[in-house]
C-alpha positions, -999 to 999 in steps of 0.1 A, spaced: -124 52 -79 -161 52 -69 -171 46 -106 -151 13 -105 -165 4 -71 -129 5 -53 -134 7 -18 -100 -2 -2 -67 3 -18 -31 -9 -7 0 10 -18 29 -15 -17 61 4 -14 44 35 -2 75 56 3 70 90 17 32 87 10 24 108 -22 -3 83 -31 -16 78 3 -18 116 6 -37 121 -27 -61 93 -20 -66 94 16 -65 129 25 -75 147 -7 -99 123 -20 -112 106 13 -105 70 3 -96 39 25 -58 31 18 -30 12 33 6 17 29 34 -8 31 70 7 35 99 -13 45 127 14 50 123 26 86 132 62 82 108 66 53 81 48 70 86 71 103 83 102 80 51 89 62 36 81 95 23 118 99 -3 108 73 -20 83 95 -57 89 100 -92 73 97 -85 65 60 -49 59 61 -27 30 78 7 27 72 28 -4 80 66 -10 83 68 -42 67 83 -62 37 57 -63 12 66 -98 4 58 -107 39 28 -85 44 -6 -102 50 -25 -95 20 -55 -116 31 -64 -98 63 -83 -70 44 -102 -75 11 -82 -49 -12 -99 -40 -44 -68 -23 -58 -30 -27 -53 -7 1 -64 29 -11 -71 54 15 -82 83 -4 -90 94 -12 -55 111 -48 -65 143 -51 -84 142 -90 -86 119 -109 -111 116 -137 -84 104 -113 -58 77 -96 -82 65 -133 -91 61 -140 -54 42 -108 -47 17 -114 -77 12 -148 -64 4 -133 -30 -20 -109 -44 -36 -136 -66 -43 -159 -36 
């Protein structure tokens, strides 16, 4: 990731936090996770540290402009094409 000059990552639909753990804990990168399902979010909160921040929000409503993310990770969280298009437009803006 350093080779590509990626400083801040956002995992949209972060689930239980496998990617958060890998990047934020094992590799010491800054990463935010956004998870909608409350129960999953609460379990993943144990990963919160100086590198990892986790938000319980809808990824379609999450403010992507508050931080300049260099990389977005989207692992099939959306089932509707319209939702995916909306998310892509938000990232693009």
